[in-house]
N, C-alpha and C positions, 0 to 999 in steps of 0.2 A: 532862411527858408522862405520861399515865395508863397504868399497867401493867395490861393485862388478862391473863387466864389464858393466852391464846394467845401474847401477846408474851413472857411468861415461859417458856413451853415452847420457843419459837423461840430465845430467848437461851441457854437451857440446852443445846439441841441443838447450837448453834454452838460453845459453850464446850467441850462434850465432843468435838466434831470437832477443834477446835484443840488440846485437851489430848492427844488421841491422837497427833496429828502431832508435838507438841512432845516427847512422851516416847519417840518412836521412836528406836532406836539409829542412830547416824550410819553411813551406808553408804559404803564406799570408792568404789564405782562410781556415777557420777551417773545412769547408765541405770536402775539398780535404784531409786534415789531417785525418779526421774521416774515409774516404774511405780507406786510407792506413791501419789504425789500424783494420778496419773491415776485410780487406784482410788477414792480419796477423792472426786474430782470426779465420777466416775460414780455413786457412791452418793448424793452430794448432789443431783445432777441428777434422779435418779429419785425419791429420797425426798422432797425438798422439793416436787417437782411433785405427788406423791401426797398429801402433807399439805395443800397448797393446794387440791387438788381435793376432798378430804374436807371441809374447812372450808366451801368454797363450796357443795357439794351438801347439806350439812347444813342450811344456812340456806335454800337454794332449795327443798329438799324439804319443809320445814315450811310454807313459803308456798304451795307447789304444792298440798298437801293441803287447806289452807284455801280456796284458790281453786276447786278441783274440788268441794269440799263445797258451795260456793255455786252453781256452775254446772257440772254434769258434762259439758256439751257441749264445753267448752274443754279437756278433758283431753289430747287429742291434740296440740294446738298448744302447750300448756304443757309437755308432756313434752320438747320440744326445748330449752327453757330449762334443764331439769334435766340433760340430757345434754351441753350445751355446755361446761361446765368440764372434762369428761373429756379434752378436747384438751390440757390441761396435762400429763396423764400421758403422752399420746402424744408430746408435744414432749420431755419428760424422757427417755422411752424412746429417742427418736431421738438426743438428745444423748449418751446412754449409749454408743451405737455410734460416734458421731462423735469422741468423745474418745479 
C-alpha cells in the first residue's frame, strides 16, 4: 500500500482519537462513559465529513478552473460539480444531531 500524505494524516487523526479515549479515566457510571463516546462520535462525524469535503473540493476546484479557462460558457454547469461534495458536511452535521 502506497502511503500518501492524506493517508498519513488520516491515520494520525485516528490514532489521536483512540489515544484520547484510551487515556480517559475510568468512569463509575456507564451513562457518563456513553456520553463521552457519543461526543467523540459526533466530532468524528462532522470532522471527517469536513476533511473529505475539503480534499474533494480541492481537486475538483483546480480542474474546474482549468475547464473554465478553456470554455467560460460552461462555468455555471461545472459549478454544480464543485458544490456536490458539500453534501458530505451536511450528512456529517445531520449525524451529529442523530447521535
